[in-house]
OpenMM code with the backbone's topology and positions (N, CA, C; nanometers):
from openmm import Vec3, app, unit

residues = "UNK UNK UNK UNK UNK UNK UNK UNK UNK UNK UNK UNK UNK UNK UNK UNK UNK UNK UNK UNK UNK UNK UNK UNK UNK UNK UNK UNK UNK UNK UNK UNK UNK UNK UNK UNK UNK UNK UNK UNK UNK UNK UNK UNK UNK UNK UNK UNK UNK UNK UNK UNK UNK UNK UNK UNK UNK UNK UNK UNK UNK UNK UNK UNK UNK UNK UNK UNK UNK UNK UNK UNK UNK UNK UNK UNK UNK UNK UNK UNK UNK UNK UNK UNK UNK UNK UNK UNK UNK UNK UNK UNK UNK UNK UNK UNK UNK UNK UNK UNK UNK UNK UNK UNK UNK UNK UNK UNK UNK UNK UNK UNK UNK UNK UNK UNK UNK UNK UNK UNK UNK UNK UNK UNK UNK UNK UNK UNK UNK UNK UNK UNK UNK UNK UNK UNK UNK UNK UNK UNK UNK UNK UNK UNK UNK UNK UNK UNK UNK UNK UNK UNK UNK UNK UNK UNK UNK UNK UNK UNK UNK UNK UNK UNK UNK UNK UNK UNK UNK UNK UNK UNK UNK UNK UNK UNK".split()
positions = [
    Vec3(-0.7834, 2.9426, 16.2012),
    Vec3(-0.8476, 2.8429, 16.0762),
    Vec3(-0.7641, 2.8723, 15.9683),
    Vec3(-0.7362, 2.7625, 15.8937),
    Vec3(-0.6309, 2.7480, 15.7961),
    Vec3(-0.7357, 2.7616, 15.6603),
    Vec3(-0.6781, 2.8389, 15.5737),
    Vec3(-0.7279, 2.8363, 15.4195),
    Vec3(-0.6994, 2.7259, 15.3480),
    Vec3(-0.7979, 2.7053, 15.2570),
    Vec3(-0.7911, 2.5819, 15.1709),
    Vec3(-0.6620, 2.5702, 15.0667),
    Vec3(-0.5973, 2.7109, 15.0446),
    Vec3(-0.4616, 2.7190, 14.9819),
    Vec3(-0.3618, 2.6537, 15.0624),
    Vec3(-0.3631, 2.7119, 15.2135),
    Vec3(-0.2757, 2.6624, 15.2821),
    Vec3(-0.2565, 2.4959, 15.2741),
    Vec3(-0.3942, 2.4405, 15.3000),
    Vec3(-0.4092, 2.3093, 15.3088),
    Vec3(-0.3471, 2.2244, 15.1753),
    Vec3(-0.3748, 2.2811, 15.0580),
    Vec3(-0.3058, 2.2447, 14.9498),
    Vec3(-0.1747, 2.2122, 14.9120),
    Vec3(-0.1302, 2.3319, 14.9780),
    Vec3(0.0330, 2.3780, 14.9602),
    Vec3(0.0962, 2.2612, 15.0516),
    Vec3(0.0254, 2.2528, 15.1861),
    Vec3(0.0985, 2.1754, 15.2685),
    Vec3(0.0899, 2.0332, 15.2434),
    Vec3(-0.0163, 1.9873, 15.1675),
    Vec3(-0.0256, 1.8301, 15.1311),
    Vec3(0.0711, 1.8181, 15.0105),
    Vec3(0.1075, 1.9037, 14.9239),
    Vec3(0.2082, 1.8838, 14.8148),
    Vec3(0.3407, 1.8925, 14.8654),
    Vec3(0.3275, 1.9633, 14.9697),
    Vec3(0.4731, 1.9556, 15.0508),
    Vec3(0.5197, 1.8278, 15.1118),
    Vec3(0.4265, 1.7949, 15.1767),
    Vec3(0.4166, 1.6469, 15.2471),
    Vec3(0.4383, 1.5338, 15.1403),
    Vec3(0.3811, 1.5307, 15.0285),
    Vec3(0.3687, 1.4422, 14.9030),
    Vec3(0.5177, 1.4487, 14.8415),
    Vec3(0.5728, 1.5706, 14.8423),
    Vec3(0.6995, 1.5886, 14.7594),
    Vec3(0.8020, 1.5136, 14.8721),
    Vec3(0.7973, 1.5556, 15.0015),
    Vec3(0.8794, 1.5094, 15.1164),
    Vec3(0.8793, 1.3693, 15.1073),
    Vec3(0.7733, 1.2999, 15.1091),
    Vec3(0.7460, 1.1545, 15.1121),
    Vec3(0.8035, 1.0880, 14.9935),
    Vec3(0.7677, 1.1342, 14.8869),
    Vec3(0.8375, 1.0870, 14.7458),
    Vec3(1.0010, 1.0689, 14.7401),
    Vec3(1.0292, 1.1963, 14.7769),
    Vec3(1.2146, 1.2020, 14.7681),
    Vec3(1.2484, 1.1176, 14.8990),
    Vec3(1.2061, 1.1011, 15.0068),
    Vec3(1.2553, 1.0280, 15.1021),
    Vec3(1.2426, 0.8927, 15.0756),
    Vec3(1.1275, 0.8474, 15.0002),
    Vec3(1.1272, 0.6889, 14.9692),
    Vec3(1.2277, 0.6434, 14.8746),
    Vec3(1.2485, 0.7182, 14.7959),
    Vec3(1.3465, 0.7210, 14.6619),
    Vec3(1.4784, 0.6962, 14.7565),
    Vec3(1.5193, 0.7850, 14.8283),
    Vec3(1.6535, 0.7869, 14.8775),
    Vec3(1.6639, 0.6717, 14.9697),
    Vec3(1.5569, 0.6097, 15.0405),
    Vec3(1.5576, 0.4794, 15.1175),
    Vec3(1.5842, 0.3693, 15.0248),
    Vec3(1.5041, 0.3685, 14.9017),
    Vec3(1.5229, 0.2656, 14.8219),
    Vec3(1.6658, 0.2642, 14.7511),
    Vec3(1.7270, 0.3662, 14.7209),
    Vec3(1.8615, 0.3780, 14.6865),
    Vec3(1.9676, 0.3242, 14.7907),
    Vec3(1.9359, 0.3325, 14.9105),
    Vec3(1.9976, 0.2753, 15.0180),
    Vec3(1.9963, 0.1241, 15.0320),
    Vec3(1.8941, 0.1031, 15.0093),
    Vec3(1.8590, -0.0649, 15.0369),
    Vec3(1.8824, -0.1373, 14.9247),
    Vec3(1.8778, -0.1029, 14.7964),
    Vec3(1.9068, -0.1694, 14.6754),
    Vec3(2.0004, -0.1274, 14.6017),
    Vec3(2.1038, -0.2248, 14.5757),
    Vec3(2.2168, -0.1919, 14.4783),
    Vec3(2.2111, -0.2885, 14.3562),
    Vec3(2.1680, -0.2315, 14.2343),
    Vec3(2.1685, -0.3153, 14.1271),
    Vec3(2.3080, -0.3435, 14.0810),
    Vec3(2.3142, -0.4571, 14.0302),
    Vec3(2.4436, -0.4879, 13.9508),
    Vec3(2.4406, -0.4790, 13.8063),
    Vec3(2.5581, -0.4015, 13.7586),
    Vec3(2.5325, -0.3815, 13.6028),
    Vec3(2.5888, -0.4909, 13.5360),
    Vec3(2.4937, -0.5220, 13.4193),
    Vec3(2.5395, -0.6418, 13.3389),
    Vec3(2.6585, -0.5979, 13.2417),
    Vec3(2.7523, -0.7297, 13.2304),
    Vec3(2.8571, -0.7135, 13.1522),
    Vec3(2.8141, -0.6841, 12.9932),
    Vec3(2.7036, -0.7474, 12.9597),
    Vec3(2.6442, -0.7454, 12.8287),
    Vec3(2.4996, -0.7328, 12.8315),
    Vec3(2.4270, -0.6860, 12.7387),
    Vec3(2.2870, -0.6801, 12.7341),
    Vec3(2.2254, -0.8099, 12.7514),
    Vec3(2.1158, -0.8288, 12.8289),
    Vec3(2.0532, -0.9612, 12.8392),
    Vec3(1.9694, -1.0127, 12.7066),
    Vec3(1.9478, -0.8934, 12.6145),
    Vec3(1.8890, -0.8917, 12.5220),
    Vec3(1.9410, -0.8593, 12.3771),
    Vec3(2.0143, -0.9278, 12.3307),
    Vec3(2.0842, -0.8822, 12.2117),
    Vec3(2.0098, -0.8538, 12.0827),
    Vec3(2.0585, -0.7468, 12.0163),
    Vec3(1.9925, -0.7058, 11.8887),
    Vec3(2.1060, -0.7245, 11.7747),
    Vec3(2.0836, -0.8048, 11.6926),
    Vec3(2.2036, -0.8185, 11.5995),
    Vec3(2.1740, -0.7529, 11.4755),
    Vec3(2.2395, -0.6388, 11.4370),
    Vec3(2.2159, -0.5788, 11.3114),
    Vec3(2.3478, -0.5875, 11.2201),
    Vec3(2.3132, -0.5822, 11.1023),
    Vec3(2.4447, -0.5948, 11.0083),
    Vec3(2.4432, -0.4421, 10.9317),
    Vec3(2.5276, -0.3998, 10.9367),
    Vec3(2.5380, -0.2573, 10.8681),
    Vec3(2.6508, -0.2503, 10.7555),
    Vec3(2.6923, -0.3857, 10.7289),
    Vec3(2.7967, -0.3585, 10.6296),
    Vec3(2.7226, -0.3344, 10.5033),
    Vec3(2.8094, -0.2621, 10.4144),
    Vec3(2.7674, -0.2209, 10.2853),
    Vec3(2.7757, -0.3370, 10.2079),
    Vec3(2.8579, -0.4454, 10.2047),
    Vec3(2.8535, -0.5507, 10.1234),
    Vec3(2.7235, -0.6227, 10.0975),
    Vec3(2.6400, -0.6651, 10.2394),
    Vec3(2.5190, -0.7279, 10.2320),
    Vec3(2.4250, -0.6287, 10.1469),
    Vec3(2.4329, -0.4944, 10.1848),
    Vec3(2.3139, -0.4114, 10.1135),
    Vec3(2.3463, -0.4103, 9.9596),
    Vec3(2.4751, -0.4089, 9.9293),
    Vec3(2.4812, -0.4250, 9.7690),
    Vec3(2.4656, -0.5495, 9.7219),
    Vec3(2.4925, -0.6638, 9.7959),
    Vec3(2.4425, -0.7983, 9.7631),
    Vec3(2.3018, -0.8086, 9.7442),
    Vec3(2.2189, -0.7389, 9.8433),
    Vec3(2.0539, -0.7495, 9.8199),
    Vec3(2.0109, -0.6637, 9.6966),
    Vec3(2.0906, -0.5470, 9.6689),
    Vec3(2.0496, -0.4695, 9.5553),
    Vec3(2.0895, -0.5636, 9.4220),
    Vec3(2.1919, -0.6351, 9.4255),
    Vec3(2.2415, -0.7090, 9.3157),
    Vec3(2.1549, -0.8182, 9.2826),
    Vec3(2.1053, -0.8941, 9.3942),
    Vec3(2.0282, -0.9978, 9.3963),
    Vec3(1.8762, -0.9537, 9.3515),
    Vec3(1.8308, -0.8529, 9.3950),
    Vec3(1.7065, -0.7979, 9.3327),
    Vec3(1.7111, -0.7655, 9.2005),
    Vec3(1.8212, -0.7050, 9.1812),
    Vec3(1.8234, -0.6596, 9.0266),
    Vec3(1.8380, -0.8029, 8.9373),
    Vec3(1.9198, -0.9016, 8.9881),
    Vec3(1.8968, -1.0387, 8.9026),
    Vec3(1.7539, -1.0707, 8.8802),
    Vec3(1.6819, -1.0488, 8.9817),
    Vec3(1.5724, -1.1097, 9.0029),
    Vec3(1.4734, -1.0352, 8.8926),
    Vec3(1.4664, -0.9006, 8.8735),
    Vec3(1.3877, -0.8178, 8.7922),
    Vec3(1.4522, -0.8520, 8.6531),
    Vec3(1.5833, -0.8591, 8.6352),
    Vec3(1.6187, -0.8809, 8.4813),
    Vec3(1.5900, -1.0019, 8.4572),
    Vec3(1.5871, -1.0991, 8.5252),
    Vec3(1.5412, -1.2521, 8.4783),
    Vec3(1.3919, -1.2453, 8.4281),
    Vec3(1.3040, -1.1534, 8.5277),
    Vec3(1.1498, -1.1436, 8.4804),
    Vec3(1.1155, -1.0619, 8.3640),
    Vec3(1.2396, -1.0009, 8.2774),
    Vec3(1.2071, -0.9186, 8.1869),
    Vec3(1.1110, -1.0027, 8.0679),
    Vec3(1.1619, -1.1235, 8.0449),
    Vec3(1.1194, -1.1790, 7.9230),
    Vec3(0.9582, -1.2201, 7.9549),
    Vec3(0.9107, -1.2275, 8.0803),
    Vec3(0.7655, -1.2900, 8.1162),
    Vec3(0.7002, -1.1540, 8.1559),
    Vec3(0.7676, -1.0402, 8.1618),
    Vec3(0.6793, -0.9113, 8.2363),
    Vec3(0.6148, -0.8705, 8.1266),
    Vec3(0.4896, -0.8197, 8.1681),
    Vec3(0.3756, -0.7390, 8.0794),
    Vec3(0.3926, -0.6159, 8.0798),
    Vec3(0.4293, -0.5278, 7.9431),
    Vec3(0.4450, -0.3925, 7.9557),
    Vec3(0.3345, -0.2981, 7.9744),
    Vec3(0.2100, -0.3626, 7.9502),
    Vec3(0.0995, -0.3264, 7.9699),
    Vec3(0.0829, -0.2791, 8.1340),
    Vec3(0.1197, -0.3740, 8.2001),
    Vec3(0.1306, -0.3447, 8.3487),
    Vec3(0.2312, -0.2411, 8.3807),
    Vec3(0.3349, -0.2240, 8.3175),
    Vec3(0.4266, -0.1213, 8.3215),
    Vec3(0.3464, 0.0334, 8.3151),
    Vec3(0.2651, 0.0106, 8.1967),
    Vec3(0.1927, 0.1389, 8.1894),
    Vec3(0.1164, 0.1992, 8.3290),
    Vec3(0.0596, 0.0963, 8.3731),
    Vec3(-0.0340, 0.1180, 8.4795),
    Vec3(0.0588, 0.1730, 8.6112),
    Vec3(0.1661, 0.0924, 8.6167),
    Vec3(0.2487, 0.1249, 8.7174),
    Vec3(0.3337, 0.2512, 8.7111),
    Vec3(0.3313, 0.3148, 8.5771),
    Vec3(0.4095, 0.4293, 8.5383),
    Vec3(0.3264, 0.5545, 8.5907),
    Vec3(0.1931, 0.5381, 8.6214),
    Vec3(0.0942, 0.6327, 8.6616),
    Vec3(0.1584, 0.7217, 8.7706),
    Vec3(0.2270, 0.6422, 8.8674),
    Vec3(0.2666, 0.7035, 9.0147),
    Vec3(0.3847, 0.7987, 8.9364),
    Vec3(0.4572, 0.7807, 8.8448),
    Vec3(0.5693, 0.8591, 8.7872),
    Vec3(0.5361, 0.9651, 8.6890),
    Vec3(0.4156, 0.9778, 8.6361),
    Vec3(0.3662, 1.0764, 8.5264),
    Vec3(0.3637, 1.2045, 8.5948),
    Vec3(0.3767, 1.2200, 8.7307),
    Vec3(0.3611, 1.3498, 8.8055),
    Vec3(0.4909, 1.4417, 8.7622),
    Vec3(0.6173, 1.3402, 8.7613),
    Vec3(0.7050, 1.3962, 8.7600),
    Vec3(0.8053, 1.3896, 8.6174),
    Vec3(0.7492, 1.2953, 8.5325),
    Vec3(0.8031, 1.2657, 8.4083),
    Vec3(0.7240, 1.2514, 8.2821),
    Vec3(0.7692, 1.3134, 8.1718),
    Vec3(0.6813, 1.2980, 8.0465),
    Vec3(0.7551, 1.1826, 7.9729),
    Vec3(0.6714, 1.1102, 7.8752),
    Vec3(0.7294, 1.0023, 7.8147),
    Vec3(0.7199, 1.0137, 7.6657),
    Vec3(0.6652, 1.1230, 7.6024),
    Vec3(0.6452, 1.1610, 7.4640),
    Vec3(0.7853, 1.2062, 7.4106),
    Vec3(0.8039, 1.1718, 7.2726),
    Vec3(0.9185, 1.2099, 7.2001),
    Vec3(0.9171, 1.3437, 7.1705),
    Vec3(1.0373, 1.4050, 7.2504),
    Vec3(1.0361, 1.5640, 7.2359),
    Vec3(0.9653, 1.6315, 7.3566),
    Vec3(0.9239, 1.5446, 7.4634),
    Vec3(0.8478, 1.5588, 7.5884),
    Vec3(0.9265, 1.6784, 7.6870),
    Vec3(0.8508, 1.7628, 7.7325),
    Vec3(0.9235, 1.8705, 7.8136),
    Vec3(0.9656, 1.7920, 7.9483),
    Vec3(1.0611, 1.8614, 8.0029),
    Vec3(1.0985, 1.8287, 8.1379),
    Vec3(1.0176, 1.8810, 8.2338),
    Vec3(0.9669, 1.7780, 8.3617),
    Vec3(0.9031, 1.8476, 8.4647),
    Vec3(0.9953, 1.8337, 8.5837),
    Vec3(0.9335, 1.8108, 8.6802),
    Vec3(1.0355, 1.7844, 8.7992),
    Vec3(1.1415, 1.6904, 8.7760),
    Vec3(1.1066, 1.5862, 8.7073),
    Vec3(1.2293, 1.5195, 8.6472),
    Vec3(1.2518, 1.5204, 8.5074),
    Vec3(1.3635, 1.4634, 8.4518),
    Vec3(1.3675, 1.4583, 8.3226),
    Vec3(1.2796, 1.3748, 8.2285),
    Vec3(1.2729, 1.3982, 8.1060),
    Vec3(1.1719, 1.3559, 8.0004),
    Vec3(1.2229, 1.1936, 7.9932),
    Vec3(1.1487, 1.1026, 7.9572),
    Vec3(1.2000, 0.9729, 7.9913),
    Vec3(1.2017, 0.9077, 7.8451),
    Vec3(1.1869, 0.9754, 7.7251),
    Vec3(1.1788, 0.9180, 7.5772),
    Vec3(1.3192, 0.8747, 7.5643),
    Vec3(1.3222, 0.7466, 7.5175),
    Vec3(1.4533, 0.6803, 7.4877),
    Vec3(1.5532, 0.6777, 7.5922),
    Vec3(1.4995, 0.6314, 7.7334),
    Vec3(1.5882, 0.6530, 7.8492),
    Vec3(1.6858, 0.5285, 7.8299),
    Vec3(1.6462, 0.3961, 7.7897),
    Vec3(1.7259, 0.2838, 7.7948),
    Vec3(1.8461, 0.3191, 7.7031),
    Vec3(1.9702, 0.3249, 7.7374),
    Vec3(2.0904, 0.3347, 7.6699),
    Vec3(2.1207, 0.4669, 7.6540),
    Vec3(2.0586, 0.5636, 7.7111),
    Vec3(2.0973, 0.7119, 7.7005),
    Vec3(2.1977, 0.7304, 7.8164),
    Vec3(2.2761, 0.8437, 7.7840),
    Vec3(2.3814, 0.8702, 7.8903),
    Vec3(2.3060, 0.9175, 8.0263),
    Vec3(2.3668, 0.8821, 8.1216),
    Vec3(2.3173, 0.9105, 8.2576),
    Vec3(2.3206, 1.0666, 8.2833),
    Vec3(2.2098, 1.1227, 8.3089),
    Vec3(2.2489, 1.2937, 8.3076),
    Vec3(2.2330, 1.3615, 8.1692),
    Vec3(2.1733, 1.2812, 8.0580),
    Vec3(2.1999, 1.3379, 7.9393),
    Vec3(2.0779, 1.4184, 7.8716),
    Vec3(1.9890, 1.4336, 7.9480),
    Vec3(1.8790, 1.5373, 7.8701),
    Vec3(1.9104, 1.6695, 7.8835),
    Vec3(1.9158, 1.7296, 7.7591),
    Vec3(1.9588, 1.8673, 7.7352),
    Vec3(1.8358, 1.9397, 7.8153),
    Vec3(1.9085, 2.0298, 7.9109),
    Vec3(1.7851, 2.1529, 7.9708),
    Vec3(1.7548, 2.1114, 8.1048),
    Vec3(1.7889, 1.9901, 8.1358),
    Vec3(1.7459, 1.9297, 8.2764),
    Vec3(1.8560, 1.9350, 8.3576),
    Vec3(1.8398, 2.0257, 8.4857),
    Vec3(1.9638, 2.0124, 8.5605),
    Vec3(1.9556, 1.9255, 8.6684),
    Vec3(2.0496, 1.8174, 8.6463),
    Vec3(2.0413, 1.7031, 8.7330),
    Vec3(2.1328, 1.6941, 8.8435),
    Vec3(2.1321, 1.6323, 8.9434),
    Vec3(2.2021, 1.6484, 9.0658),
    Vec3(2.3453, 1.5844, 9.0382),
    Vec3(2.4236, 1.6311, 9.1167),
    Vec3(2.5726, 1.5624, 9.0915),
    Vec3(2.5703, 1.4352, 9.1123),
    Vec3(2.4617, 1.3669, 9.1966),
    Vec3(2.4808, 1.2191, 9.2217),
    Vec3(2.4515, 1.1506, 9.0928),
    Vec3(2.3741, 1.2130, 8.9926),
    Vec3(2.3481, 1.1421, 8.8569),
    Vec3(2.4387, 1.1761, 8.7855),
    Vec3(2.4925, 1.2984, 8.7380),
    Vec3(2.5939, 1.3255, 8.6493),
    Vec3(2.7312, 1.2598, 8.6805),
    Vec3(2.7550, 1.2327, 8.7990),
    Vec3(2.8856, 1.1782, 8.8111),
    Vec3(2.8786, 1.0203, 8.8217),
    Vec3(2.7628, 0.9466, 8.8098),
    Vec3(2.7689, 0.8203, 8.7556),
    Vec3(2.8269, 0.7705, 8.6509),
    Vec3(2.8402, 0.8517, 8.5411),
    Vec3(2.8700, 0.8247, 8.3996),
    Vec3(2.8196, 0.7061, 8.3480),
    Vec3(2.8467, 0.6790, 8.2258),
    Vec3(2.7865, 0.5799, 8.1499),
    Vec3(2.6376, 0.5967, 8.0904),
    Vec3(2.6007, 0.4859, 8.0284),
    Vec3(2.4613, 0.4688, 7.9819),
    Vec3(2.3884, 0.4102, 8.0903),
    Vec3(2.2293, 0.4360, 8.0695),
    Vec3(2.1339, 0.3695, 8.1434),
    Vec3(2.1090, 0.2155, 8.0995),
    Vec3(2.1629, 0.1352, 8.1500),
    Vec3(2.1500, 0.0017, 8.1083),
    Vec3(2.0472, -0.0918, 8.1753),
    Vec3(1.9826, -0.1782, 8.1379),
    Vec3(1.8757, -0.2599, 8.2313),
    Vec3(1.9005, -0.2606, 8.3554),
    Vec3(2.0357, -0.3341, 8.3806),
    Vec3(2.0770, -0.3206, 8.5245),
    Vec3(2.0866, -0.2120, 8.5923),
    Vec3(2.0996, -0.1122, 8.5620),
    Vec3(2.1216, 0.0422, 8.5973),
    Vec3(1.9935, 0.0765, 8.6561),
    Vec3(1.9039, 0.0675, 8.5420),
    Vec3(1.7514, 0.1156, 8.5632),
    Vec3(1.6871, 0.0346, 8.6828),
    Vec3(1.7183, -0.0966, 8.6719),
    Vec3(1.6611, -0.1590, 8.7867),
    Vec3(1.6955, -0.1381, 8.9215),
    Vec3(1.8452, -0.1153, 8.9536),
    Vec3(1.9093, -0.0906, 9.0624),
    Vec3(1.8529, 0.0774, 9.1026),
    Vec3(1.8117, 0.1625, 8.9993),
    Vec3(1.7677, 0.2808, 9.0294),
    Vec3(1.6334, 0.2867, 9.0916),
    Vec3(1.5577, 0.1981, 9.0132),
    Vec3(1.3986, 0.1776, 9.0336),
    Vec3(1.3804, 0.1219, 9.1969),
    Vec3(1.4873, 0.0416, 9.1922),
    Vec3(1.4536, -0.0514, 9.3402),
    Vec3(1.4883, 0.0553, 9.4464),
    Vec3(1.5979, 0.1268, 9.4368),
    Vec3(1.6209, 0.2347, 9.5442),
    Vec3(1.6984, 0.3368, 9.5065),
    Vec3(1.6275, 0.4574, 9.4448),
    Vec3(1.7232, 0.5523, 9.3847),
    Vec3(1.8111, 0.6073, 9.4798),
    Vec3(1.7907, 0.6398, 9.6129),
    Vec3(1.8759, 0.6987, 9.6932),
    Vec3(1.9889, 0.6403, 9.7195),
    Vec3(1.9532, 0.4927, 9.7091),
    Vec3(2.0634, 0.4003, 9.7525),
    Vec3(2.1663, 0.3774, 9.6177),
    Vec3(2.1143, 0.3815, 9.5029),
    Vec3(2.1839, 0.3747, 9.4049),
    Vec3(2.2512, 0.5104, 9.3833),
    Vec3(2.2056, 0.6201, 9.3646),
    Vec3(2.2847, 0.7556, 9.3510),
    Vec3(2.2572, 0.8253, 9.4728),
    Vec3(2.3698, 0.8017, 9.5751),
    Vec3(2.3427, 0.8874, 9.6983),
    Vec3(2.3382, 1.0370, 9.6659),
    Vec3(2.2534, 1.1053, 9.7221),
    Vec3(2.2431, 1.2529, 9.7065),
    Vec3(2.1442, 1.3013, 9.5751),
    Vec3(2.0883, 1.2162, 9.5305),
    Vec3(1.9836, 1.2229, 9.4037),
    Vec3(1.8524, 1.3235, 9.4511),
    Vec3(1.8398, 1.3979, 9.3554),
    Vec3(1.7211, 1.4971, 9.4004),
    Vec3(1.5779, 1.4156, 9.3927),
    Vec3(1.5735, 1.2999, 9.3329),
    Vec3(1.4685, 1.2038, 9.3292),
    Vec3(1.4013, 1.1652, 9.4681),
    Vec3(1.2845, 1.1946, 9.5054),
    Vec3(1.2334, 1.1852, 9.6107),
    Vec3(1.1649, 1.0340, 9.6205),
    Vec3(1.1524, 0.9833, 9.5303),
    Vec3(1.0693, 0.8549, 9.5212),
    Vec3(1.1394, 0.7451, 9.5923),
    Vec3(1.0469, 0.6637, 9.6712),
    Vec3(1.1283, 0.5647, 9.7659),
    Vec3(1.1793, 0.4431, 9.6879),
    Vec3(1.1223, 0.4176, 9.5644),
    Vec3(1.1703, 0.3035, 9.5004),
    Vec3(1.0446, 0.1946, 9.4759),
    Vec3(1.0749, 0.0889, 9.3762),
    Vec3(0.9798, -0.0218, 9.3460),
    Vec3(1.0126, -0.1455, 9.3993),
    Vec3(0.9463, -0.1840, 9.4849),
    Vec3(1.0257, -0.3071, 9.5805),
    Vec3(1.0172, -0.4457, 9.5071),
    Vec3(0.9119, -0.4583, 9.4581),
    Vec3(0.8814, -0.5924, 9.3760),
    Vec3(0.9491, -0.5965, 9.2406),
    Vec3(1.0271, -0.7059, 9.2168),
    Vec3(1.1043, -0.7411, 9.1164),
    Vec3(1.0068, -0.7378, 8.9980),
    Vec3(0.9163, -0.7995, 9.0000),
    Vec3(0.8025, -0.8213, 8.8862),
    Vec3(0.7564, -0.6595, 8.8382),
    Vec3(0.7334, -0.5967, 8.9350),
    Vec3(0.6850, -0.4531, 8.8900),
    Vec3(0.7974, -0.3693, 8.8418),
    Vec3(0.9031, -0.3696, 8.8891),
    Vec3(1.0341, -0.3208, 8.8090),
    Vec3(1.0454, -0.3598, 8.6694),
    Vec3(1.0474, -0.4848, 8.6435),
    Vec3(1.0603, -0.5556, 8.5191),
    Vec3(0.9513, -0.5091, 8.4271),
    Vec3(0.8077, -0.4938, 8.4724),
    Vec3(0.7265, -0.4430, 8.3983),
    Vec3(0.7637, -0.3137, 8.3616),
    Vec3(0.7985, -0.2186, 8.4496),
    Vec3(0.8449, -0.0774, 8.4508),
    Vec3(0.9590, -0.0441, 8.3230),
    Vec3(1.0582, -0.1523, 8.3597),
    Vec3(1.1646, -0.1483, 8.2604),
    Vec3(1.1246, -0.1694, 8.0926),
    Vec3(1.0432, -0.2680, 8.0903),
    Vec3(0.9933, -0.2915, 7.9732),
    Vec3(0.8977, -0.1748, 7.8987),
    Vec3(0.8407, -0.0930, 7.9818),
    Vec3(0.7612, 0.0118, 7.9453),
    Vec3(0.8600, 0.1061, 7.8925),
    Vec3(0.9646, 0.1365, 7.9880),
    Vec3(1.0501, 0.2298, 7.9603),
    Vec3(1.1356, 0.2047, 7.8288),
    Vec3(1.1586, 0.0741, 7.8050),
    Vec3(1.2077, 0.0184, 7.6899),
    Vec3(1.1535, 0.0673, 7.5645),
    Vec3(1.0029, 0.0571, 7.5764),
    Vec3(0.9234, 0.0737, 7.4520),
    Vec3(0.8951, 0.2275, 7.4244),
    Vec3(0.9644, 0.3240, 7.5051),
    Vec3(0.9797, 0.4715, 7.4942),
    Vec3(1.0819, 0.5013, 7.3655),
    Vec3(1.0976, 0.4289, 7.2821),
    Vec3(1.1853, 0.4661, 7.1900),
    Vec3(1.1392, 0.4356, 7.0371),
    Vec3(1.2055, 0.5025, 6.9522),
    Vec3(1.1630, 0.4728, 6.8235),
    Vec3(1.2232, 0.3285, 6.7838),
    Vec3(1.3395, 0.3049, 6.8524),
    Vec3(1.4032, 0.1663, 6.8195),
    Vec3(1.4468, 0.1297, 6.9624),
    Vec3(1.3715, 0.0485, 7.0228),
    Vec3(1.3953, -0.0165, 7.1163),
    Vec3(1.5332, -0.1061, 7.1515),
    Vec3(1.6057, -0.0888, 7.2364),
    Vec3(1.7256, -0.1541, 7.2645),
    Vec3(1.6932, -0.3104, 7.2937),
    Vec3(1.7646, -0.3876, 7.2438),
    Vec3(1.7501, -0.5616, 7.2565),
    Vec3(1.7508, -0.5841, 7.4057),
    Vec3(1.6720, -0.6664, 7.4518),
    Vec3(1.6653, -0.7338, 7.5932),
    Vec3(1.8006, -0.7917, 7.6251),
    Vec3(1.8646, -0.7820, 7.7685),
    Vec3(1.9806, -0.8768, 7.7711),
    Vec3(1.9692, -0.9949, 7.7731),
] * unit.nanometer
topology = app.Topology()
chain = topology.addChain("A")
for resn in residues:
    res = topology.addResidue(resn, chain)
    for name in ("N", "CA", "C"):
        topology.addAtom(name, app.Element.getBySymbol(name[0]), res)
């Protein structure tokens, strides 16, 4: 008399042999043809020109909305930013630099804050267009930046934020 362990082992062995043999027989009977090109083409454009064009067109949209944007809405939108930035005159740096008088200030220009090379290598001052492009996609604008924020996608939101940032000054810069 056979034990139940032997019966289970024999059953598994037979199942394995049947599976393997049916696979081998299937390979002998069917010879699939390789396609020259995929039946379903996925078209992707990885050119940097289109990405830059999208950022530039997004920037144009936000800059044209500056005249009609609501700075009070920018205050509400800035609540996400308060965890890392201060807005007071003489405010301390947090995870990010203090943003008082940021419009027109030199990029990487807050004393005592350790900027990434991605920001300091940009050079120049923060213009409205630069702020818009940075707010839209920080990592795309300054590749290698330490800022982990994903960006503000809606042009109207960016315009409101830029107007709020402009108001953080004793002498706000003229609108473009």
